[in-house]
TORSE-912086 format. One record per residue: residue number from 1; residue in one letter; x, y, z of N, C-alpha, C in turn. Coordinates in nm, 2 decimals, decimal comma, always signed. Layout:
 seq type  neast nnorth    nup caeast canorth   caup  ceast cnorth    cup
 NUM    a      X      Y      Z      X       Y      Z      X      Y      Z
...
REM end
This chain:
 seq type  neast nnorth    nup caeast canorth   caup  ceast cnorth    cup
   1    x  +0,08  -0,11  -0,03  +0,03   +0,02  -0,02  +0,08  +0,12  -0,01
   2    x  +0,20  +0,13  +0,12  +0,30   +0,25  +0,09  +0,35  +0,26  -0,01
   3    x  +0,44  +0,17  -0,12  +0,44   +0,14  -0,27  +0,32  +0,21  -0,34
   4    x  +0,25  +0,20  -0,37  +0,12   +0,25  -0,44  +0,06  +0,37  -0,40
   5    x  +0,10  +0,43  -0,26  +0,04   +0,58  -0,22  +0,18  +0,68  -0,29
   6    x  +0,31  +0,60  -0,29  +0,41   +0,69  -0,30  +0,40  +0,71  -0,45
   7    x  +0,39  +0,59  -0,50  +0,34   +0,63  -0,69  +0,27  +0,72  -0,70
   8    x  +0,17  +0,68  -0,61  +0,03   +0,78  -0,68  +0,06  +0,92  -0,68
   9    x  +0,12  +0,94  -0,56  +0,20   +1,06  -0,48  +0,32  +1,13  -0,59
  10    x  +0,39  +1,09  -0,62  +0,46   +1,20  -0,72  +0,52  +1,08  -0,84
  11    x  +0,41  +0,95  -0,83  +0,46   +0,89  -0,98  +0,55  +0,80  -0,97
  12    x  +0,53  +0,69  -0,99  +0,52   +0,59  -1,00  +0,57  +0,50  -0,94
  13    x  +0,37  +0,78  -1,12  +0,52   +0,64  -1,09  +0,55  +0,53  -1,16
  14    x  +1,07  +0,46  -1,15  +1,11   +0,45  -1,19  +1,16  +0,50  -1,29
  15    x  +1,82  +0,29  -1,38  +1,74   +0,37  -1,36  +1,83  +0,47  -1,34
  16    x  +1,93  +0,51  -1,18  +2,00   +0,61  -1,18  +2,09  +0,64  -1,28
  17    x  +2,17  +0,51  -1,39  +2,27   +0,55  -1,45  +2,18  +0,59  -1,57
  18    x  +2,09  +0,57  -1,62  +2,01   +0,60  -1,70  +1,96  +0,69  -1,75
  19    x  +1,92  +0,73  -1,63  +1,84   +0,88  -1,64  +1,95  +1,00  -1,66
  20    x  +2,08  +0,96  -1,60  +2,14   +1,06  -1,58  +2,22  +1,16  -1,72
  21    x  +2,15  +1,07  -1,86  +2,19   +1,05  -1,97  +2,09  +1,16  -2,03
  22    x  +1,99  +1,19  -2,01  +1,89   +1,28  -2,05  +1,92  +1,44  -2,10
  23    x  +1,90  +1,44  -2,18  +2,00   +1,55  -2,32  +1,93  +1,67  -2,25
  24    x  +1,86  +1,73  -2,22  +1,79   +1,88  -2,16  +1,83  +1,89  -2,02
  25    x  +1,90  +1,75  -1,95  +1,90   +1,80  -1,81  +2,04  +1,90  -1,74
  26    x  +2,03  +1,95  -1,69  +2,15   +2,02  -1,60  +2,20  +2,00  -1,50
  27    x  +2,30  +1,96  -1,44  +2,35   +1,96  -1,30  +2,31  +2,07  -1,25
  28    x  +2,27  +1,95  -1,10  +2,18   +2,06  -0,98  +2,24  +2,06  -0,85
  29    x  +2,25  +2,16  -0,77  +2,32   +2,12  -0,62  +2,22  +2,06  -0,56
  30    x  +2,35  +1,95  -0,46  +2,25   +1,84  -0,39  +2,18  +1,95  -0,30
  31    x  +2,23  +2,06  -0,25  +2,12   +2,17  -0,17  +1,99  +2,18  -0,21
  32    x  +2,01  +2,25  -0,35  +1,91   +2,30  -0,40  +1,78  +2,18  -0,37
  33    x  +1,81  +2,03  -0,44  +1,72   +1,96  -0,43  +1,61  +1,92  -0,29
  34    x  +1,75  +1,93  -0,25  +1,70   +1,88  -0,05  +1,60  +1,98  +0,00
  35    x  +1,67  +2,13  -0,07  +1,50   +2,23  -0,01  +1,41  +2,18  -0,11
  36    x  +1,43  +2,15  -0,20  +1,29   +2,13  -0,32  +1,22  +2,01  -0,25
  37    x  +1,27  +1,89  -0,23  +1,26   +1,82  -0,16  +1,15  +1,83  -0,06
  38    x  +1,27  +1,91  +0,08  +1,16   +1,95  +0,20  +1,08  +2,04  +0,18
  39    x  +1,05  +2,16  +0,09  +0,94   +2,17  +0,03  +0,82  +2,14  -0,02
  40    x  +0,86  +2,06  -0,10  +0,75   +1,99  -0,12  +0,73  +1,91  -0,05
  41    x  +0,76  +1,81  +0,03  +0,72   +1,70  +0,12  +0,65  +1,81  +0,21
  42    x  +0,67  +1,94  +0,29  +0,58   +2,00  +0,36  +0,43  +2,05  +0,34
  43    x  +0,44  +2,05  +0,17  +0,36   +2,05  +0,12  +0,22  +1,95  +0,14
  44    x  +0,33  +1,83  +0,11  +0,25   +1,72  +0,08  +0,12  +1,70  +0,21
  45    x  +0,26  +1,70  +0,32  +0,18   +1,64  +0,47  +0,07  +1,75  +0,46
  46    x  +0,06  +1,85  +0,44  -0,02   +1,96  +0,51  -0,15  +1,95  +0,43
  47    x  -0,15  +1,90  +0,30  -0,27   +1,89  +0,25  -0,30  +1,72  +0,33
  48    x  -0,21  +1,68  +0,32  -0,34   +1,47  +0,34  -0,37  +1,51  +0,51
  49    x  -0,28  +1,59  +0,59  -0,32   +1,60  +0,73  -0,38  +1,74  +0,74
  50    x  -0,43  +1,83  +0,65  -0,49   +1,97  +0,71  -0,69  +1,93  +0,69
  51    x  -0,74  +2,06  +0,71  -0,85   +2,01  +0,64  -0,93  +1,98  +0,50
  52    x  -1,03  +2,01  +0,49  -1,12   +1,94  +0,38  -1,17  +1,83  +0,32
  53    x  -1,23  +1,82  +0,26  -1,33   +1,66  +0,23  -1,19  +1,60  +0,15
  54    x  -1,22  +1,49  +0,14  -1,14   +1,38  +0,01  -1,12  +1,43  -0,08
  55    x  -1,23  +1,48  -0,14  -1,24   +1,49  -0,29  -1,11  +1,64  -0,31
  56    x  -1,13  +1,73  -0,18  -1,04   +1,83  -0,18  -0,89  +1,80  -0,18
  57    x  -0,91  +1,73  -0,08  -0,75   +1,69  -0,08  -0,67  +1,63  -0,22
  58    x  -0,77  +1,52  -0,29  -0,69   +1,46  -0,38  -0,68  +1,58  -0,54
  59    x  -0,77  +1,67  -0,51  -0,75   +1,80  -0,65  -0,64  +1,89  -0,57
  60    x  -0,61  +1,85  -0,42  -0,51   +1,98  -0,46  -0,39  +1,88  -0,42
  61    x  -0,34  +1,77  -0,40  -0,26   +1,69  -0,44  -0,24  +1,68  -0,59
  62    x  -0,32  +1,62  -0,66  -0,31   +1,62  -0,80  -0,20  +1,77  -0,86
  63    x  -0,26  +1,87  -0,80  -0,23   +2,02  -0,89  -0,07  +2,00  -0,80
  64    x  -0,07  +1,96  -0,66  +0,07   +1,96  -0,64  +0,21  +1,84  -0,72
  65    x  +0,13  +1,72  -0,75  +0,19   +1,65  -0,80  +0,24  +1,71  -0,95
  66    x  +0,13  +1,74  -1,01  +0,15   +1,80  -1,21  +0,27  +1,94  -1,13
  67    x  +0,26  +2,00  -1,04  +0,40   +2,11  -1,05  +0,55  +2,06  -0,98
  68    x  +0,53  +1,93  -0,92  +0,68   +1,90  -0,86  +0,75  +1,73  -0,94
  69    x  +0,63  +1,73  -1,03  +0,66   +1,58  -1,07  +0,69  +1,60  -1,24
  70    x  +0,76  +1,56  -1,31  +0,74   +1,55  -1,44  +0,66  +1,40  -1,51
  71    x  +0,57  +1,43  -1,45  +0,46   +1,32  -1,53  +0,51  +1,34  -1,66
  72    x  +0,49  +1,38  -1,76  +0,50   +1,30  -1,86  +0,67  +1,25  -1,94
  73    x  +0,74  +1,29  -1,90  +0,89   +1,21  -1,87  +0,87  +1,11  -1,85
  74    x  +0,79  +1,09  -1,68  +0,79   +0,95  -1,63  +0,71  +0,83  -1,70
  75    x  +0,63  +0,89  -1,75  +0,50   +0,79  -1,84  +0,57  +0,77  -1,98
  76    x  +0,65  +0,85  -2,05  +0,75   +0,78  -2,20  +0,84  +0,69  -2,10
  77    x  +0,86  +0,72  -2,02  +1,02   +0,61  -1,96  +0,94  +0,48  -1,90
  78    x  +0,84  +0,46  -1,88  +0,74   +0,36  -1,82  +0,71  +0,28  -1,96
  79    x  +0,66  +0,37  -2,04  +0,65   +0,30  -2,20  +0,76  +0,24  -2,23
  80    x  +0,92  +0,30  -2,20  +0,99   +0,21  -2,28  +1,03  +0,18  -2,41
  81    x  +1,10  +0,11  -2,40  +1,13   +0,03  -2,60  +0,95  +0,10  -2,67
  82    x  +0,86  +0,06  -2,59  +0,74   +0,07  -2,70  +0,69  +0,14  -2,73
  83    x  +0,75  +0,31  -2,70  +0,72   +0,42  -2,74  +0,76  +0,43  -2,89
  84    x  +0,85  +0,34  -2,93  +0,90   +0,33  -3,08  +0,77  +0,25  -3,15
  85    x  +0,69  +0,21  -3,11  +0,58   +0,09  -3,13  +0,46  +0,17  -3,18
  86    x  +0,45  +0,24  -3,05  +0,25   +0,29  -3,02  +0,26  +0,43  -3,16
  87    x  +0,17  +0,40  -3,17  +0,10   +0,50  -3,31  +0,09  +0,65  -3,20
  88    x  +0,12  +0,75  -3,28  +0,09   +0,87  -3,19  -0,07  +0,90  -3,11
  89    x  -0,14  +0,84  -3,18  -0,27   +0,83  -3,08  -0,27  +0,75  -2,94
  90    x  -0,16  +0,64  -2,97  -0,16   +0,52  -2,87  -0,07  +0,59  -2,76
  91    x  +0,01  +0,70  -2,85  +0,09   +0,74  -2,79  +0,01  +0,83  -2,66
  92    x  -0,07  +0,93  -2,73  -0,14   +1,05  -2,63  -0,31  +0,99  -2,57
  93    x  -0,32  +0,86  -2,57  -0,40   +0,78  -2,48  -0,35  +0,73  -2,35
  94    x  -0,25  +0,73  -2,37  -0,13   +0,60  -2,28  -0,12  +0,74  -2,19
  95    x  -0,04  +0,83  -2,23  -0,03   +0,97  -2,15  -0,10  +1,00  -2,07
  96    x  -0,25  +1,00  -2,12  -0,40   +1,08  -2,04  -0,44  +0,93  -1,92
  97    x  -0,44  +0,82  -1,96  -0,42   +0,66  -1,91  -0,34  +0,69  -1,75
  98    x  -0,17  +0,72  -1,79  -0,12   +0,69  -1,71  -0,13  +0,88  -1,59
  99    x  -0,18  +0,98  -1,62  -0,22   +1,06  -1,53  -0,34  +1,03  -1,47
 100    x  -0,47  +0,97  -1,52  -0,56   +0,99  -1,44  -0,53  +0,86  -1,33
 101    x  -0,44  +0,72  -1,38  -0,38   +0,61  -1,28  -0,32  +0,77  -1,15
 102    x  -0,25  +0,82  -1,15  -0,18   +0,87  -1,09  -0,26  +0,94  -1,01
 103    x  -0,40  +1,03  -1,09  -0,46   +1,08  -0,98  -0,60  +0,97  -0,93
 104    x  -0,62  +0,87  -0,97  -0,72   +0,77  -0,94  -0,58  +0,72  -0,76
 105    x  -0,49  +0,72  -0,77  -0,41   +0,67  -0,68  -0,41  +0,77  -0,57
 106    x  -0,41  +0,85  -0,57  -0,38   +0,94  -0,52  -0,48  +0,94  -0,45
 107    x  -0,61  +0,97  -0,50  -0,71   +1,00  -0,39  -0,75  +0,82  -0,32
 108    x  -0,75  +0,75  -0,35  -0,76   +0,60  -0,32  -0,63  +0,59  -0,16
 109    x  -0,57  +0,68  -0,17  -0,45   +0,64  -0,04  -0,45  +0,78  +0,04
 110    x  -0,55  +0,88  -0,01  -0,57   +0,96  +0,12  -0,56  +0,90  +0,27
 111    x  -0,71  +0,85  +0,29  -0,72   +0,81  +0,42  -0,64  +0,78  +0,51
 112    x  -0,56  +0,65  +0,40  -0,49   +0,58  +0,47  -0,34  +0,62  +0,58
 113    x  -0,34  +0,75  +0,49  -0,17   +0,80  +0,54  -0,25  +0,93  +0,61
 114    x  -0,35  +0,92  +0,66  -0,35   +1,06  +0,75  -0,27  +1,03  +0,82
 115    x  -0,23  +1,18  +0,88  -0,10   +1,18  +1,02  +0,03  +1,16  +0,95
 116    x  +0,08  +1,15  +0,83  +0,18   +1,12  +0,75  +0,32  +1,25  +0,81
 117    x  +0,43  +1,22  +0,80  +0,52   +1,26  +0,88  +0,63  +1,25  +0,76
 118    x  +0,70  +1,38  +0,79  +0,86   +1,36  +0,62  +0,94  +1,45  +0,69
 119    x  +1,01  +1,31  +0,69  +1,18   +1,37  +0,73  +1,28  +1,39  +0,64
 120    x  +1,35  +1,47  +0,60  +1,46   +1,47  +0,49  +1,60  +1,51  +0,51
 121    x  +1,65  +1,39  +0,53  +1,81   +1,33  +0,58  +1,90  +1,38  +0,50
 122    x  +1,95  +1,31  +0,41  +2,07   +1,37  +0,26  +2,04  +1,41  +0,15
 123    x  +2,14  +1,43  +0,07  +2,09   +1,44  -0,08  +2,24  +1,41  -0,14
 124    x  +2,25  +1,36  -0,23  +2,37   +1,32  -0,34  +2,35  +1,32  -0,45
 125    x  +2,46  +1,37  -0,51  +2,47   +1,34  -0,69  +2,43  +1,25  -0,75
 126    x  +2,37  +1,21  -0,82  +2,38   +1,06  -0,88  +2,34  +1,12  -1,05
 127    x  +2,50  +1,15  -1,14  +2,49   +1,16  -1,22  +2,48  +1,34  -1,25
 128    x  +2,40  +1,39  -1,30  +2,30   +1,52  -1,38  +2,22  +1,54  -1,25
 129    x  +2,12  +1,43  -1,17  +2,06   +1,42  -1,10  +2,12  +1,42  -0,95
 130    x  +2,01  +1,45  -0,86  +1,98   +1,46  -0,70  +1,92  +1,34  -0,63
 131    x  +1,99  +1,25  -0,58  +1,86   +1,13  -0,51  +1,88  +1,20  -0,33
 132    x  +1,78  +1,24  -0,27  +1,69   +1,30  -0,17  +1,69  +1,18  -0,07
 133    x  +1,74  +1,14  +0,01  +1,71   +1,11  +0,09  +1,61  +1,15  +0,22
 134    x  +1,50  +1,05  +0,27  +1,41   +1,09  +0,33  +1,34  +1,00  +0,37
 135    x  +1,29  +1,04  +0,55  +1,17   +0,88  +0,57  +1,07  +0,95  +0,60
 136    x  +0,96  +0,88  +0,55  +0,84   +0,94  +0,58  +0,78  +0,83  +0,70
 137    x  +0,66  +0,83  +0,75  +0,65   +0,77  +0,88  +0,50  +0,79  +0,86
 138    x  +0,40  +0,69  +0,91  +0,25   +0,73  +0,92  +0,19  +0,62  +0,99
 139    x  +0,11  +0,67  +1,13  +0,05   +0,61  +1,23  +0,01  +0,46  +1,19
 140    x  +0,05  +0,40  +1,30  +0,03   +0,23  +1,27  +0,16  +0,18  +1,14
 141    x  +0,20  +0,23  +1,14  +0,32   +0,12  +0,99  +0,50  +0,22  +1,04
 142    x  +0,54  +0,12  +1,05  +0,71   +0,13  +1,07  +0,82  +0,25  +0,95
 143    x  +0,89  +0,35  +1,01  +0,95   +0,41  +0,91  +0,97  +0,38  +0,79
 144    x  +0,95  +0,42  +0,71  +1,00   +0,42  +0,55  +1,13  +0,49  +0,47
 145    x  +1,23  +0,46  +0,43  +1,34   +0,53  +0,38  +1,29  +0,52  +0,21
 146    x  +1,25  +0,66  +0,23  +1,20   +0,69  +0,06  +1,31  +0,77  -0,03
 147    x  +1,38  +0,76  -0,12  +1,47   +0,84  -0,19  +1,38  +0,91  -0,26
 148    x  +1,36  +1,04  -0,33  +1,30   +1,10  -0,43  +1,43  +1,15  -0,53
 149    x  +1,46  +1,07  -0,68  +1,50   +1,16  -0,75  +1,51  +1,29  -0,86
 150    x  +1,59  +1,40  -0,83  +1,54   +1,52  -0,88  +1,63  +1,55  -0,99
 151    x  +1,56  +1,63  -1,08  +1,62   +1,67  -1,17  +1,57  +1,81  -1,20
 152    x  +1,69  +1,89  -1,29  +1,68   +2,02  -1,31  +1,60  +2,03  -1,49
 153    x  +1,48  +2,09  -1,47  +1,44   +2,11  -1,62  +1,43  +2,25  -1,64
 154    x  +1,50  +2,25  -1,72  +1,49   +2,45  -1,76  +1,52  +2,48  -1,66
 155    x  +1,60  +2,50  -1,52  +1,61   +2,57  -1,42  +1,49  +2,55  -1,31
 156    x  +1,37  +2,44  -1,35  +1,34   +2,41  -1,24  +1,35  +2,27  -1,21
 157    x  +1,33  +2,23  -1,06  +1,36   +2,10  -1,03  +1,23  +2,06  -1,01
 158    x  +1,23  +1,90  -1,07  +1,11   +1,78  -1,04  +1,15  +1,69  -1,05
 159    x  +1,09  +1,64  -0,99  +1,08   +1,46  -0,95  +1,07  +1,36  -1,08
 160    x  +1,20  +1,26  -1,10  +1,18   +1,21  -1,22  +1,15  +1,05  -1,17
 161    x  +1,20  +1,01  -1,05  +1,19   +0,82  -0,97  +1,16  +0,86  -0,88
 162    x  +1,11  +0,75  -0,77  +1,09   +0,74  -0,60  +1,16  +0,63  -0,56
 163    x  +1,25  +0,61  -0,53  +1,33   +0,49  -0,45  +1,26  +0,46  -0,31
 164    x  +1,22  +0,37  -0,29  +1,15   +0,26  -0,22  +1,18  +0,13  -0,17
 165    x  +1,26  +0,07  -0,03  +1,31   -0,01  -0,03  +1,45  -0,05  -0,11
 166    x  +1,51  +0,05  -0,16  +1,63   +0,02  -0,30  +1,57  +0,01  -0,43
 167    x  +1,40  -0,04  -0,45  +1,40   -0,05  -0,56  +1,30  +0,11  -0,64
 168    x  +1,39  +0,12  -0,75  +1,26   +0,24  -0,83  +1,15  +0,18  -0,89
 169    x  +1,07  +0,28  -0,82  +0,95   +0,21  -0,86  +0,94  +0,31  -1,02
 170    x  +0,96  +0,39  -1,07  +0,95   +0,38  -1,22  +1,03  +0,24  -1,32
 171    x  +1,10  +0,23  -1,28  +1,12   +0,16  -1,32  +1,02  -0,03  -1,30
 172    x  +1,01  -0,02  -1,18  +0,88   -0,15  -1,15  +0,80  -0,15  -1,23
 173    x  +0,74  -0,01  -1,28  +0,62   +0,06  -1,36  +0,66  -0,04  -1,50
 174    x  +0,80  +0,02  -1,52  +0,79   +0,01  -1,66  +0,80  -0,15  -1,73
 175    x  +0,87  -0,22  -1,59  +0,87   -0,38  -1,62  +0,73  -0,43  -1,63
 176    x  +0,66  -0,39  -1,52  +0,54   -0,43  -1,53  +0,38  -0,41  -1,61
 177    x  +0,44  -0,27  -1,72  +0,41   -0,26  -1,83  +0,44  -0,36  -1,95
 178    x  +0,60  -0,37  -1,94  +0,67   -0,42  -2,03  +0,57  -0,53  -2,02
 179    x  +0,57  -0,65  -1,92  +0,54   -0,76  -1,90  +0,38  -0,78  -1,96
 180    x  +0,28  -0,70  -1,96  +0,15   -0,67  -2,04  +0,17  -0,70  -2,17
 181    x  +0,26  -0,58  -2,21  +0,27   -0,59  -2,35  +0,33  -0,71  -2,41
 182    x  +0,42  -0,73  -2,37  +0,48   -0,89  -2,38  +0,38  -1,01  -2,41
 183    x  +0,32  -1,01  -2,32  +0,18   -1,13  -2,26  +0,12  -1,16  -2,39
 184    x  +0,11  -1,01  -2,49  -0,03   -0,98  -2,56  +0,02  -0,98  -2,70
 185    x  +0,14  -1,04  -2,70  +0,16   -1,07  -2,87  +0,27  -0,86  -2,84
 186    x  +0,32  -0,85  -2,84  +0,35   -0,67  -2,89  +0,26  -0,59  -2,91
 187    x  +0,18  -0,62  -2,84  +0,06   -0,50  -2,86  +0,03  -0,42  -2,77
 188    x  +0,05  -0,26  -2,81  +0,08   -0,17  -2,67  -0,08  -0,15  -2,64
 189    x  -0,18  -0,20  -2,74  -0,35   -0,19  -2,74  -0,36  -0,23  -2,61
 190    x  -0,34  -0,31  -2,55  -0,34   -0,42  -2,46  -0,31  -0,38  -2,37
 191    x  -0,22  -0,31  -2,34  -0,14   -0,24  -2,21  -0,27  -0,10  -2,19
 192    x  -0,32  -0,03  -2,28  -0,39   +0,07  -2,26  -0,56  +0,01  -2,23
 193    x  -0,55  -0,14  -2,28  -0,67   -0,21  -2,24  -0,71  -0,18  -2,09
 194    x  -0,56  -0,26  -2,06  -0,58   -0,29  -1,93  -0,56  -0,16  -1,81
 195    x  -0,50  -0,07  -1,84  -0,48   +0,07  -1,76  -0,65  +0,14  -1,76
 196    x  -0,69  +0,11  -1,89  -0,82   +0,15  -1,91  -0,90  +0,09  -1,75
 197    x  -0,91  -0,08  -1,79  -0,99   -0,17  -1,67  -0,93  -0,14  -1,54
 198    x  -0,82  -0,14  -1,51  -0,77   -0,08  -1,39  -0,82  +0,07  -1,31
 199    x  -0,90  +0,17  -1,41  -0,92   +0,29  -1,37  -1,07  +0,25  -1,37
 200    x  -1,13  +0,18  -1,46  -1,26   +0,12  -1,46  -1,29  +0,10  -1,30
 201    x  -1,20  -0,02  -1,30  -1,19   -0,11  -1,14  -1,21  -0,01  -0,98
 202    x  -1,07  +0,13  -1,02  -1,08   +0,20  -0,88  -1,21  +0,26  -0,88
 203    x  -1,27  +0,30  -0,98  -1,38   +0,40  -1,03  -1,48  +0,33  -0,98
 204    x  -1,51  +0,20  -0,96  -1,66   +0,15  -0,88  -1,58  +0,08  -0,76
 205    x  -1,50  +0,16  -0,72  -1,50   +0,07  -0,53  -1,55  +0,20  -0,45
REM end
């Protein structure tokens, strides 16, 4: 459940060496990345623990995610090599479904993490990116070490991956998505159908 919440809150949501080679990425300082994650974490916690209905909080979190996460880049990454197979229409549909799934995951997990706290520990360069180590704690759950990979996007810091228990969430998601496509004869349409089915299932809960 924690992994799903984190993926929903930032996406996915997913490595370190591979993403260091992004052509448009610029090197950023660990201090700048640490400050960004501190501010972002404070905003996330304030929304989850603050007043308002679940739908109001979900809307606020979606807005926050769109500000601090490069959702489109993460989406392209998790589609992986199949981005070269998908038609333009399929790519557009995939990004739309990916955004919807993040929104649904955010909404679904809010209640479970009421009372969440967030502590920023350290930051270290990873190629052109910075890995910021944090501890996330929620009532009734053991503290979790969570790493946030931050990239400079034209002067603006953006989260492009989350590391939970040493595992990249966007790599995990990419492998899961590739498995669906591979199991269905390499058809990207099968993944789109599965994603839409997941959205429909969550919406009916």
